[in-house]
Structures are given as C-alpha cells and as structure tokens.
C-alpha positions in Angstrom: 196.9 121.7 165.2 197.2 119.8 161.9 193.8 119.2 160.2 195.0 117.3 157.1 198.3 115.8 156.3 199.3 114.7 152.8 202.5 112.8 152.3 204.1 111.9 148.9 200.8 112.0 147.2 200.6 111.0 143.5 197.4 111.3 141.5 196.5 111.8 137.9 194.0 111.1 135.1 194.5 108.3 132.6 198.2 107.6 132.9 199.3 111.2 133.3 200.0 112.4 136.9 198.8 115.9 137.7 200.0 115.8 141.3 203.4 114.2 141.8 204.9 113.5 145.3 202.9 116.3 147.1 203.5 116.7 150.8 201.3 119.3 152.5 199.9 120.1 156.0 196.7 122.1 156.5 196.3 123.8 159.8 192.9 123.7 161.6 191.1 126.9 162.6 192.2 129.0 159.6 190.7 130.6 156.5 192.8 129.2 153.8 192.9 130.1 150.1 194.0 127.9 147.3 194.9 129.7 144.1 196.6 129.1 140.8 196.1 129.2 137.0 193.6 127.0 135.2 195.0 123.5 135.0 196.8 123.8 138.3 194.9 120.8 139.9 193.2 123.0 142.5 190.0 121.1 142.5 191.8 117.8 142.4 193.8 118.9 145.5 190.5 119.7 147.2 189.0 116.3 146.4 192.1 114.5 147.6 192.0 116.4 150.9 188.4 115.4 151.4 188.9 111.8 150.5 186.7 112.1 147.4 189.6 110.9 145.3 192.0 108.2 146.4 195.7 108.9 145.5 197.6 106.5 143.3 200.4 106.6 145.9 201.1 108.3 149.2 198.8 109.0 152.1 196.1 111.5 153.1 195.1 111.7 156.7 192.4 113.8 158.4 192.8 114.5 162.1 190.0 112.5 163.7 190.8 114.0 167.1 189.1 117.2 166.1 185.7 115.4 166.1 184.0 114.1 169.2 182.8 111.0 167.5 186.1 110.4 165.7 184.7 111.6 162.3 185.1 115.1 160.9 182.0 116.9 159.8 183.0 118.4 156.4 180.7 120.7 154.3 181.6 120.9 150.6 180.2 123.4 148.0 181.4 122.4 144.5 181.7 124.4 141.3 178.9 124.7 138.8 176.1 125.3 141.2 174.4 127.4 138.5 173.6 124.2 136.6 170.3 123.9 138.5 167.8 124.3 135.7 164.5 126.2 135.6 162.6 123.0 136.2 164.4 122.1 139.5 161.4 121.4 141.8 162.7 122.5 145.2 162.2 125.8 146.8 165.1 127.7 148.4 164.1 126.9 152.0 163.5 123.2 151.2 167.0 122.9 149.8 168.6 124.7 152.7 166.5 122.7 155.3 167.9 119.5 153.7 171.3 120.3 155.1 169.9 119.4 158.5 168.6 116.0 157.5 171.8 114.2 158.7 171.0 115.1 162.3 167.2 114.4 162.2 165.4 111.2 163.0 163.5 108.9 160.6 160.6 111.4 160.2 162.8 114.5 159.8 161.0 116.5 162.5 162.5 119.9 162.8 162.9 121.6 166.2 162.6 125.3 166.7 166.4 125.4 167.1 166.8 123.9 163.6 164.3 126.3 162.1 166.2 129.2 163.6 169.4 127.8 162.2 168.0 127.6 158.7 166.7 131.2 158.9 170.0 132.4 160.3 172.1 130.8 157.6 169.8 132.2 154.9 170.0 135.7 156.4 173.8 135.4 156.6 174.0 135.0 152.8 171.2 137.6 152.3 168.7 135.1 150.8 166.0 134.9 153.5 163.7 137.1 151.4 164.0 134.5 148.6 163.1 131.5 150.8 159.9 130.6 148.9 161.3 131.0 145.4 162.1 128.0 143.2 165.7 127.2 142.8 165.5 127.3 139.0 164.2 130.9 139.1 167.4 132.3 140.7 170.5 133.7 139.2 173.8 131.9 139.3 175.1 134.0 142.2 171.9 133.4 144.2 172.1 129.7 143.6 175.7 129.8 144.9 174.6 131.6 148.0 171.8 129.2 149.0 174.2 126.2 148.6 176.6 127.9 150.9 173.7 128.4 153.4 172.8 124.7 153.1 176.4 123.8 153.9 176.4 126.1 156.9 173.3 124.4 158.3 175.4 121.3 158.6 177.5 123.2 161.1 180.7 121.6 159.7 184.0 121.7 161.4 185.6 122.2 158.0 183.9 124.1 155.2 185.4 123.5 151.7 184.4 125.9 148.9 185.3 125.6 145.2 185.1 129.0 143.6 182.2 130.1 145.9 181.9 133.7 144.7 181.2 132.8 141.1 178.3 135.0 139.9 178.4 137.3 142.9 178.8 141.1 142.5 181.7 142.9 144.3 179.6 143.9 147.4 178.3 140.3 147.8 181.9 138.9 147.5 183.1 141.2 150.2 180.2 140.3 152.5 180.9 136.6 151.9 184.6 137.0 152.8 183.7 138.8 156.0 181.2 136.1 156.9 183.8 133.3 156.4 186.3 135.3 158.5 183.7 135.6 161.3 182.9 131.8 161.0 186.6 131.1 161.6 187.1 133.6 164.4 183.9 133.1 166.3 183.5 129.4 166.0 187.0 128.1 165.6 186.1 126.4 162.3 188.3 125.8 159.2 187.4 127.2 155.8 189.3 126.1 152.7 188.5 128.1 149.5 189.6 127.8 145.9 189.6 131.3 144.4 190.9 133.3 141.5 190.1 136.5 143.4 193.1 136.7 145.7 193.4 140.5 145.3 189.9 140.8 147.0 190.1 137.8 149.4 193.7 138.1 150.5 193.1 140.5 153.4 190.7 138.0 155.0 192.9 134.8 154.6 195.2 133.3 157.2 197.3 131.5 154.6 197.4 130.9 150.9 198.4 127.8 149.0 199.6 129.0 145.6 200.1 126.5 142.8 202.5 127.8 140.1 204.2 126.2 137.1 207.8 127.2 136.6 209.5 126.6 133.3 211.1 123.1 133.2 210.3 122.6 136.9 206.7 121.3 136.9 204.1 122.4 139.4 205.3 124.1 142.6 203.2 124.6 145.7 203.8 127.6 147.9 202.1 128.1 151.3 202.3 131.8 152.2 206.1 132.3 151.7 207.3 128.7 151.8 206.3 125.2 151.2 208.1 121.8 151.1 205.6 120.4 148.6 206.4 120.1 144.9 204.5 119.1 141.8 207.1 117.1 139.9 210.5 115.6 140.8 212.4 116.8 143.8 215.5 118.8 143.2 
C-alpha cells in the first residue's frame, strides 16, 4: 500500500530549485533508508513528505486511509538533538512522558498503561537507568536516544528519523537498527530514516532511496535498483 505519493514536485530556496520534478512513491510497512552526499536535499525531501514544507509546484499526498480517524500519526526526530544545553530544565522521564500529552485530557493524568509505555520505550533505547537525569547532562548520543524514545511513546504509524544514530557507538547503532526492524515487523509500522551509515544499516532496510548527482545530469533518485524520479530535467 502506498503511504506517500509525490508527483512532479518542485522546491528550492531563494530562487534556486533543489528538487525539480520529483515523482516518488513510499510504501507503507517498510523500513526505508534515504542516503546521499551532503547537499543532496535529503532533509528537504523528508520535510516535503511530512508536509512541513509546501512544494512550489506539484503534489504531495499522504494516504489517510491508513489512519482510523483520517489523519496519520507521524513521529519525527530531527537532526541536531545534541543542541539541548546544560541548562535545559527537564529530566529525561519528563521529556519522554511529554510524548503522551497529545492523547491525555486537560489535566494530563497518566494511566498505568501510559507509565508502562514510557518505561518500555526508555528501556528499548537503553536509557531507563538515566530517567531522573537532566537532559543537559547527557551526551549527544544519549540525547538522541531519549528523543527517539519520546517519538515511540506517540505510537506513530510513521516514524521519520533524520540521522538518528549521530553520536551513538557501533553497538548502540546496531541495537537501534534491530529495534526499528522489530518495530516494522511486529507492529506493521513504517520507518523512514536519513542515514550516511548504509554499510551498517543496509541489512535491516527494506528499500533505499539513493540521491546521487551525475555529471551534467543533475540529481537522480534511485529506489533500490530503479526509480522514475529525477532531480533536474527529464531526458
């Protein structure tokens, strides 16, 4: 089933397009990697898919049929999580609990089920033992993990991650890829991840969107072995 469909999308900054006539379908229920060199518009592509950016031209459609209420629940973990400074007032568990607020009433009263969900998500990213620490006291990789835990508490149908393993060591990265693989297999969710670590993550991915720039041809998008989308003029 198609999750997101982009047709003839054009977008850029100032007057310069960085995405030109992009057509791309994203399948639901997969672990999808987006890779490419710096400047390949990977983050821009993510934001267009999420509706955080509006294209200059063309259409972006999310499949509302995948949500019972007609609206997709999307969790998004951006880059630069490590920018939380030492004075950030929240504790780890307070930040992760805030991911549940959208489903709570006016007084934000947690049920036992929600407390168990918060604990489970923190344990999944190996941060339960840090639950009472202040955010600003953590390393960059630890901050990244708790923001992933917060996104998981939202129980999103689609989890979108922009360079999520930044600051993690090799063992933590492998554990993270296994967790995302389980999240897709066991719960039928979709995970879309921007990564430079394709040599590590590749074995866990269902498909890869590769953005490459070929000499005199502009940006080209390849999904696994083929793709009809192009960055730049059609042949």
